C-alpha positions as CSV (number, residue, x, y, z in Angstrom):
1,M,4.0,-12.8,25.5
2,Q,7.5,-11.6,26.5
3,H,9.0,-8.4,25.1
4,R,12.2,-6.6,25.2
5,Y,12.7,-3.0,26.3
6,P,14.7,-0.8,24.0
7,E,18.3,-0.8,25.3
8,M,18.6,2.9,25.2
9,M,15.7,3.1,27.6
10,I,17.2,0.8,30.2
11,A,20.9,1.6,29.8
12,P,20.8,4.1,32.8
13,M,19.2,1.4,35.0
14,R,21.8,-1.1,33.9
15,A,24.6,1.4,34.6
16,E,23.2,2.0,38.1
17,M,23.6,-1.7,38.9
18,T,27.1,-2.1,37.3
19,G,28.1,1.0,39.2
20,L,27.3,-0.9,42.4
21,G,29.7,-3.7,41.3
22,A,27.1,-6.0,39.8
23,E,27.9,-8.3,36.9
24,E,25.4,-8.2,34.1
25,L,24.1,-11.7,33.3
26,R,22.3,-11.8,29.9
27,T,21.9,-15.5,29.2
28,S,21.0,-18.6,31.2
29,E,24.6,-19.7,30.9
30,D,25.8,-16.5,32.4
31,V,23.5,-17.1,35.4
32,D,24.7,-20.6,35.9
33,R,28.4,-19.6,35.5
34,F,27.9,-16.8,38.0
35,L,26.6,-19.1,40.7
36,E,29.2,-21.7,40.0
37,E,32.0,-19.2,40.3
38,A,30.5,-17.8,43.5
39,G,31.1,-21.2,45.0
40,E,30.6,-21.2,48.8
41,G,30.7,-17.4,48.9
42,T,27.6,-15.2,49.3
43,A,26.1,-14.1,46.0
44,L,23.2,-11.7,45.3
45,L,21.2,-12.4,42.2
46,V,19.1,-9.2,41.5
47,V,16.2,-8.9,39.1
48,N,16.3,-5.3,37.9
49,S,13.4,-3.7,36.1
50,V,12.0,-0.4,34.9
51,C,9.2,-0.4,37.5
52,G,8.9,2.4,40.0
53,C,9.6,0.2,42.9
54,S,13.0,-0.7,41.4
55,A,13.9,3.0,41.0
56,G,12.3,4.2,44.1
57,S,13.1,1.5,46.6
58,M,15.2,-1.5,45.3
59,R,18.2,0.2,43.7
60,P,18.5,2.9,46.3
61,G,18.0,0.4,49.1
62,L,20.6,-1.9,47.6
63,R,23.1,0.9,47.2
64,S,22.7,1.8,50.9
65,A,22.9,-1.8,52.0
66,L,26.1,-2.4,50.1
67,E,27.7,0.5,51.9
68,R,27.3,-1.4,55.2
69,V,27.7,-5.1,54.1
70,R,29.1,-6.5,50.9
71,P,28.4,-10.0,49.5
72,D,31.2,-11.8,47.7
73,H,29.4,-11.6,44.3
74,I,26.6,-9.5,42.8
75,G,24.9,-10.4,39.6
76,T,21.9,-8.8,37.8
77,V,19.4,-9.7,35.1
78,F,17.1,-7.2,33.6
79,A,13.4,-8.3,33.4
80,G,11.9,-7.4,30.1
81,A,15.4,-7.3,28.4
82,D,17.5,-10.3,29.5
83,L,14.6,-12.7,28.9
84,E,16.5,-16.0,29.0
85,A,18.7,-15.0,32.0
86,T,15.6,-13.7,33.9
87,E,13.8,-17.0,33.2
88,R,16.7,-19.0,34.5
89,A,17.0,-16.8,37.6
90,R,13.3,-17.2,38.3
91,E,13.7,-21.0,38.1
92,L,16.4,-20.8,40.8
93,F,14.1,-18.6,43.0
94,A,11.4,-21.4,43.0
95,P,9.2,-22.1,44.8
96,L,8.8,-18.3,45.3
97,P,6.7,-16.8,42.6
98,P,8.4,-14.7,39.8
99,S,8.5,-11.0,40.5
100,S,10.5,-8.0,39.7
101,P,12.3,-6.5,41.4
102,F,13.7,-9.5,43.3
103,I,16.9,-10.0,45.3
104,G,18.0,-13.6,45.9
105,V,20.8,-14.5,48.4
106,F,22.7,-17.6,47.4
107,R,25.4,-19.7,49.2
108,G,26.8,-22.8,47.7
109,G,24.6,-22.5,44.7
110,R,21.3,-22.5,46.6
111,M,19.0,-19.7,47.6
112,V,19.1,-19.1,51.3
113,G,17.0,-15.9,51.5
114,A,15.2,-13.4,49.3
115,L,13.5,-10.0,49.1
116,Q,10.5,-10.2,46.8
117,R,8.5,-7.5,45.1
118,S,6.0,-7.7,48.0
119,D,8.9,-6.9,50.4
120,I,10.1,-3.9,48.2
121,K,7.0,-2.3,46.6
122,G,5.9,0.8,48.6
123,A,8.7,0.5,51.1
124,P,11.1,3.3,51.5
125,P,14.7,2.6,50.5
126,E,15.8,2.6,54.1
127,H,13.5,-0.3,54.8
128,V,14.8,-2.3,51.9
129,S,18.4,-1.5,53.0
130,R,17.8,-2.7,56.6
131,A,16.0,-5.8,55.4
132,L,18.8,-6.7,53.0
133,V,21.6,-6.0,55.6
134,G,19.7,-8.2,58.0
135,L,19.3,-10.9,55.4
136,L,23.0,-10.8,54.4
137,Q,24.1,-11.0,58.1
138,E,21.6,-13.8,58.8
139,T,22.7,-15.9,55.9
140,S,26.4,-15.3,56.1
141,T,26.8,-18.4,58.2
142,V,24.2,-20.6,56.5
């Protein structure tokens, strides 16, 4: 059964992402429009969450990575809150299993790379940052 986190509980985590320049995507239509508007540019689609690995590794690692390399577009859905948007994002991440946090790298509307929860959980933010910078550099010409 899916549930929604109270907005007042997740507002600071949403603000952290929008402070990095991410566009909040709250519906499946928002997700599709975001990728369509990204066109051939590089787009990050980030599944944010309340879990400790989001707070301890993903968001700090993302912040650090964005100081070094910047994709053309950044969008975010919030697992446990933006249920429809998260479901759509996870459809686009297939065949990779659903997880949160998750960072998908898209070019031309198709996923060309990803960092899954298994790449993020327990890793220090510096590791996540290096992995994301490498992924963005690697996929910039895909």
